[in-house]
C-alpha atoms as one frame of an Amber mdcrd trajectory, in Angstrom:
protein
  78.961  78.268  70.301  75.684  78.405  68.434  73.585  81.568  68.421  70.893
  79.711  70.380  73.391  78.668  73.084  74.734  82.234  73.176  71.249  83.606
  73.859  70.483  80.984  76.488  73.738  81.677  78.361  73.213  85.421  78.176
  69.762  85.160  79.718  70.340  82.362  82.220  73.870  83.000  83.525  73.970
  86.793  83.620  77.152  86.970  81.521  77.614  90.073  79.397  77.435  89.796
  75.632  80.990  91.141  75.442  82.351  88.296  77.568  80.290  85.712  75.683
  81.637  87.081  72.393  85.225  86.770  73.682  84.543  83.162  74.671  82.965
  82.498  71.293  85.837  84.150  69.393  88.315  81.993  71.312  86.466  78.960
  69.949  84.964  77.861  73.254  81.503  77.279  74.616  80.133  76.929  78.112
  78.832  73.520  79.105  76.634  73.388  82.181  76.090  70.468  84.538  74.253
  69.771  87.773  76.901  67.244  88.827  79.346  69.016  91.173  82.007  66.381
  90.421  82.053  67.393  86.759  82.198  71.142  87.334  85.256  73.180  86.492
  86.199  76.514  87.961  84.602  78.762  85.340  86.536  81.871  86.331  89.880
  80.062  86.430  89.285  78.502  83.015  88.538  81.912  81.501  91.514  83.489
  83.260  93.775  80.825  81.738  92.525  81.943  78.311  93.087  85.605  79.243
  89.368  86.333  79.351  88.745  88.295  82.513  85.365  88.815  84.117  84.343
  90.581  87.284  83.494  88.261  90.150  80.803  89.557  92.495
């Protein structure tokens, strides 16, 4: 994940820097889409990689 993408996700998706760093260290990035048919369960994907975030 590029530094620019990191900043954009931090500001637009309200994800902590710590979680974004874990995602980045695991070699992943977050891809966004407006198409509901292409969406994945973000929380489930992270859980599968043992990256846990609090769901509100």
